[in-house]
C-alpha positions in Angstrom: -134.9 -225.4 -277.6 -132.6 -228.3 -278.1 -129.7 -226.0 -279.0 -130.3 -223.9 -275.9 -130.4 -227.0 -273.6 -127.1 -228.3 -275.2 -125.5 -225.0 -274.7 -126.5 -224.9 -271.1 -125.1 -228.4 -270.5 -121.8 -227.5 -272.1 -121.6 -224.3 -270.1 -122.4 -226.0 -266.8 -120.0 -229.0 -267.2 -117.2 -227.0 -268.7 -115.5 -226.4 -265.4 -116.0 -230.0 -264.2 -113.8 -231.4 -267.0 -110.8 -229.3 -266.3 -107.8 -230.9 -264.7 -105.1 -229.5 -262.4 -101.6 -230.3 -263.6 -99.7 -229.0 -260.5 -100.5 -229.9 -256.9 -98.2 -227.2 -255.6 -98.7 -223.4 -255.9 -96.8 -220.4 -254.7 -98.0 -216.9 -255.2 -97.1 -213.4 -254.1 -99.5 -210.5 -254.0 -99.3 -206.9 -252.9 -101.8 -204.2 -251.8 -101.5 -200.5 -251.2 -104.2 -198.1 -249.9 -103.4 -194.4 -250.1 -105.4 -191.4 -249.0 -105.5 -187.7 -248.8 -107.5 -186.1 -246.0 -108.2 -182.5 -245.2 -109.5 -181.4 -241.7 -111.2 -178.0 -241.6 -110.3 -177.7 -237.9 -106.6 -177.6 -238.9 -105.0 -179.8 -236.3 -101.9 -178.5 -234.6 -99.4 -181.3 -235.5 -101.2 -182.4 -238.8 -102.7 -185.4 -237.0 -106.4 -185.9 -236.4 -107.8 -186.7 -232.9 -106.6 -189.8 -231.1 -109.9 -191.7 -231.6 -109.1 -191.9 -235.3 -106.9 -194.9 -236.1 -107.3 -194.9 -239.8 -106.7 -192.0 -242.2 -105.1 -190.0 -239.4 -102.8 -187.5 -241.2 -104.1 -184.1 -242.3 -103.4 -182.3 -245.6 -100.8 -184.7 -246.9 -100.9 -187.7 -249.2 -100.2 -190.9 -247.1 -100.3 -194.6 -247.1 -103.0 -196.1 -244.8 -102.1 -199.8 -245.5 -99.6 -201.5 -247.7 -98.7 -205.2 -247.5 -97.0 -208.0 -249.3 -98.5 -211.5 -249.0 -97.0 -214.8 -249.9 -99.1 -218.0 -250.0 -98.0 -221.6 -250.5 -100.3 -224.6 -251.0 -99.6 -228.2 -251.8 -101.9 -231.2 -251.5 -101.7 -231.4 -247.7 -99.8 -228.3 -246.5 -100.5 -224.6 -246.8 -99.0 -221.5 -245.4 -99.5 -217.7 -245.6 -97.3 -214.8 -244.5 -98.3 -211.1 -244.9 -96.2 -208.2 -243.7 -97.8 -204.7 -243.5 -96.8 -201.1 -243.1 -98.5 -197.7 -243.1 -100.6 -195.5 -240.8 -102.9 -198.4 -239.9 -100.0 -200.4 -238.6 -98.3 -197.4 -236.9 -101.3 -196.0 -235.0 -103.6 -199.0 -234.6 -101.0 -201.4 -233.4 -98.9 -199.0 -231.3 -99.4 -201.1 -228.1 -98.0 -204.3 -229.9 -94.4 -205.3 -229.5 -92.2 -204.1 -232.3 -91.7 -207.5 -233.8 -95.5 -208.0 -234.1 -96.4 -204.7 -235.7 -95.7 -205.6 -239.3 -97.3 -209.0 -239.0 -100.7 -209.1 -240.7 -101.0 -212.8 -241.3 -98.8 -215.8 -240.5 -100.2 -219.3 -240.4 -99.6 -222.8 -241.5 -102.2 -225.5 -242.2 -102.2 -229.3 -242.5 -104.7 -231.6 -244.2 -104.6 -234.8 -242.1 -107.0 -236.8 -244.3 -106.2 -237.1 -248.0 -109.7 -237.7 -249.2 -111.6 -235.3 -247.0 -111.4 -231.5 -247.3 -110.5 -231.0 -243.6 -107.8 -228.5 -242.6 -106.1 -227.7 -239.3 -104.5 -224.2 -239.3 -102.5 -222.5 -236.6 -101.1 -219.0 -236.3 -102.3 -215.5 -236.9 -105.3 -215.6 -239.2 -107.7 -213.1 -240.7 -110.6 -212.3 -238.3 -114.0 -213.8 -238.9 -115.9 -211.2 -236.8 -118.0 -208.7 -238.8 -117.9 -207.6 -242.4 -115.0 -205.2 -242.0 -111.3 -205.7 -242.5 -108.1 -203.7 -242.3 -108.1 -203.9 -246.1 -110.3 -201.2 -247.4 -111.4 -203.0 -250.6 -112.7 -205.9 -248.4 -115.1 -203.7 -246.5 -118.7 -203.8 -247.5 -119.3 -200.2 -246.5 -117.2 -197.1 -246.8 -117.6 -196.4 -243.1 -116.9 -198.7 -240.2 -119.8 -200.2 -238.2 -120.3 -199.9 -234.5 -119.1 -203.5 -234.0 -115.7 -202.5 -235.5 -115.3 -199.4 -233.3 -116.2 -201.4 -230.2 -114.3 -204.6 -230.9 -111.7 -204.0 -233.5 -110.8 -200.3 -234.1 -108.3 -200.3 -231.2 -106.7 -203.6 -232.2 -105.8 -205.7 -235.1 -108.2 -207.4 -237.6 -106.8 -210.9 -236.9 -107.0 -213.8 -234.5 -104.3 -215.9 -232.9 -104.9 -219.6 -232.3 -106.1 -222.7 -234.1 -108.7 -223.2 -236.7 -110.3 -226.5 -237.9 -112.0 -226.1 -241.3 -114.2 -228.7 -243.0 -116.1 -228.2 -246.2 -119.0 -230.7 -246.1 -122.1 -231.5 -248.1 -123.4 -228.8 -250.4 -120.4 -226.7 -249.7 -121.4 -226.3 -246.0 -118.4 -224.8 -244.3 -117.9 -225.8 -240.6 -115.2 -223.9 -238.8 -114.1 -224.3 -235.1 -111.8 -221.7 -233.6 -109.6 -222.0 -230.5 -108.1 -218.7 -229.6 -105.0 -218.2 -227.6 -105.6 -215.2 -225.3 -107.9 -212.7 -226.7 -109.0 -211.6 -230.2 -106.4 -209.1 -231.1 
C-alpha cells in the first residue's frame, strides 16, 4: 500500500518539477490529405455535382487539403501562419480573392500582463463553431454534420477578427470574439 501511494505521488508530481529552458519556440508542421473517389454515375467532366465542395474529383487520386503551418511563441508574443492548397481551397474558396485563397490561418497575439495567462489575438483564426474542421483528422465524424453544410460548407473554416483568451481558475477557458464582417 505504501509503495503504491509513493508511486502515485511520484507519477502525479513528475510533470510539475520539469523546467522550461527556452522561452521562445518556432516550429513548422505540414499536413496532407489525399483521396480517391469513384462515382458510379460517371460524371461528364470527372467532377462530382456542385453541392460537393470536398472530395470533388472522380476516378483519380487527388489532394483534398495540404498545408504548411509555422508557429512562433515567446513569453508575450505569438503568431501563426498556415498556407493551404488542394481541392478544398480550389472549390470551397472560389469566391474569395486570389490572395486570400491559400490563407488558412494568419494571426498574431500579445500577452499584455506578464503574470496572467491572458492573450489578445488578431487575424484569421481557426473557427470555434461546431466540431468539424477543414482538416479531416480533426473531425469527430467521418461525415459532416448539418451545421457544417448550413454554415460552413460554402465558406472557410476560420474567423476574421479579434479574440481575447483567458485561462482562469481550474483551467476554465474564457474566450471573447469580435468578428470583422461575417464568419467566413
